[in-house]
N, C-alpha and C positions, 0 to 999 in steps of 0.2 A: 664408878657406880657399882657395878657389880663384878664380883672375883670368882672366877670358876676353878674348878679342880676336877679330875676324875669321875668324882661322886656325885657332885651338886653345885648348886649356884649360892652364893653367900652374900645376902643383903648388905648394905651398910653397916647395920649395928647387930648382925650377928646372926638372924635368922637363916639357918641354911636348910635348903630343900635337897634331899637325897635323890635324884635323878633316877635311880636304880629302883627306888622305893616307890616313888609318885606314880600313881595311876591317871593322875588328871583330871580327879572326880570333880573338884572345884569347891569341894566343902568348905575348904579355908579361904576361898574368896568371898563366900557368904556371910562370914563371921567376922572379916577385918572390918574394922571401925574406922580405917582411914582409906579403905581400899587401895592398897598398894600391892596385892597380890592379884596374879592374872593367870590364865592356863593357855601357853602356848604350845602348839605342836604335842598335845597332850602331856605336859609337864608344867608343874606351878612356877612362878616367878616372882621374885621380890622386886619391886619397884622403888625408888627412892621415898623416902618418907615414914618408913616404918618406925613405930613407936615401941615394940618391944614388949607388947601386952602380952602375948604368949597365947591368944585365942586360936590362933591357927593350929600351934602345938596340940592343944588340948583336944580339937576337933580331928584332927588328921588319924584315921582309922589303921593307916597302913604306918604310922610311925616315922614319916618320911621329913617330918620337920622339926629342926632341933634349934637350939639357941647356943650359937659359939661363942666363944670369948676372943676377941683379937690378941694374939699372942704378943702382938708388935708394941700395944699399948698397955702400959703400966700403971 
């Protein structure tokens, strides 16, 4: 479901939350059309079902959300 590294949480389809930048404000959760973002312990998390629309990336004032390409898949 989620893969973790030192800097963030990567959702299945590539939306990555940088936990060092995320303030847990919840702006991303308000714009997600499929409601797969949630804030836990003051950090946003991506649940299964993300459609990669990018609305969360656009609304994040802290630039904590990015779209990562899976390097394993070609």
